[in-house]
N, C-alpha and C positions, 0 to 999 in steps of 0.2 A: 459628605465624607464617606458614608457607608457605601455609596455607589462606586466611589473611587477604589475602596478596599476590595469590593466585589469584582470590579474590572481587573484589578491587579492580580487577584487570586485566579480568575479565569485565564488571564494571559499566562501566568506562571504555570498553571495546570496544562494549558495548551502547548507551551514550550516543552514541558517535561514529556508530554505524550508524543510529540514529534520526535524528540531525541530518542525515546524508547523505541518508536517505530523504526527510526533509522538504524539503531543498534541491532534490532531484530533482522532488518533487511541485510545488514552487513554480515550477521551470523550465518544467514542462509548462503551467502556468497563465499564465506570462509570455510564452508564444509569440506571442500577438497583439501585444505590444509589440515583440518582435523582428520580427514581420511588418511592422509599420508602419515600422520603421527600414529594413528591406529595401525596402519600397515607395518611400520617399523616395530611397534610394540608386539604385534602378533608374530612377525618374522622372528624377532629375537626370543620369543617364547616357543618357537617352532610349532606354531599353530597353523598348519596348512589350511584347515577348514576356514578359519577366520580370514586369512589372507585371500583365499580364492573367492570368498563371498563378496569381496570388494570389487571384483571384476564383473563387467557386464557379460551376458551370454555370448555376444558377438565380439568380444574383446580381442585385441591383437597384442602380442608381445614380440618385440624385435630385439635381438641381441645375439652376440657371438656368431654372426654370419647367417642366422636363420630367422624365419618368421614362424611363430606359433599362433594359430588362429583358433578361436573358440574357447569357451569356458572349460570344457573337459580337457582339452589339450594343454591349456595353461595350468590346470590343476596337476596334471601329470608332470609338467616341467617343474612346478613348485615343489612337489615331493622330492625330486632329485636335487634341486638347487638348495633346498632348505636342509637336506641331510649333510651337506658338506660346508655350509657357511654358518656363521654366527656373528653377533655383534654388528649388525647393520647400523650404520649411521648415515643420515642425510643432512645436507646443508642446502635448503631451498634458496635459490638466488633470484628467481623471477617467477611471478605468478599473476594470473589475471582471470577475469571471467566476463562473459557477455551472455546474458540470458541463461540458457540451459547448458552452456558449454564453458569449461574452465580448463586451465593448464597450469602446470608447474614445471620449472626447469631448475636443475641444481646439480650438485655433486654428491657422490656417495663413497663410502668405504665399507668394506666388510672383511672379516677375517676368514681365511680358508684354513686348511690343515695346519700349515706352519708359516703362513705369511698373510699379507694383507693385499687386497686388491682395491683400487679406487678408480673412479671414472665419473662420467656424467650421466644424467638421466633426463628424460622428458616424459611427462605423463599428461594425457588428455582425459578429462572427466566429462561425463554427460549426466544431467539430472533426468531421471526416468519419470514416467507418468505418476509414480508414487511419491515423487519429490525427493527421492534418494539419489545421491551422487554415486556413480559407479565409474570405475576405470574402463575406458574403451580402448586406450592405446598406451602402452608403456614401452619405451625404448631406452636401453642402457648401452653405454659404450665404455668398456674398460680401458684404462690408460696403463700402459706397461704390460708386462708379461707375468701372469700369476705364477707360472712355473719358475720364472727367474728369481722370485723371492725365496724359493725353497732350496736353492743350490748354494 
């Protein structure tokens, strides 16, 4: 009887350990989702430094008919963009990962001076050698005319 209880205890402990390991593995893959939540929080706090730190050195931003390449150029874009917007909200619709690459696609809305702009976004993440997820590409496409909301 003692052997049966010992075996059941060991099996229960092994099952719990496997579930914990799987949950930890899932957390590492969910980091991009956490990063986007942090992105929105930092954006809405007007924290340019925090937002720019989420981008890789070689990151690319695509939006409004132009491409911005590199961390420094993206930081300059952020300064301008964050001065005129607030209340960023995102609605992730699709995400996934494979190894050190992950993506998220969704919709967004943000308030400008007197109106709201909405659209879609796609972001690609890469896990660097330190194990940190960084944004390597962010594309956004606005739907509608932000100027039209103010007339």
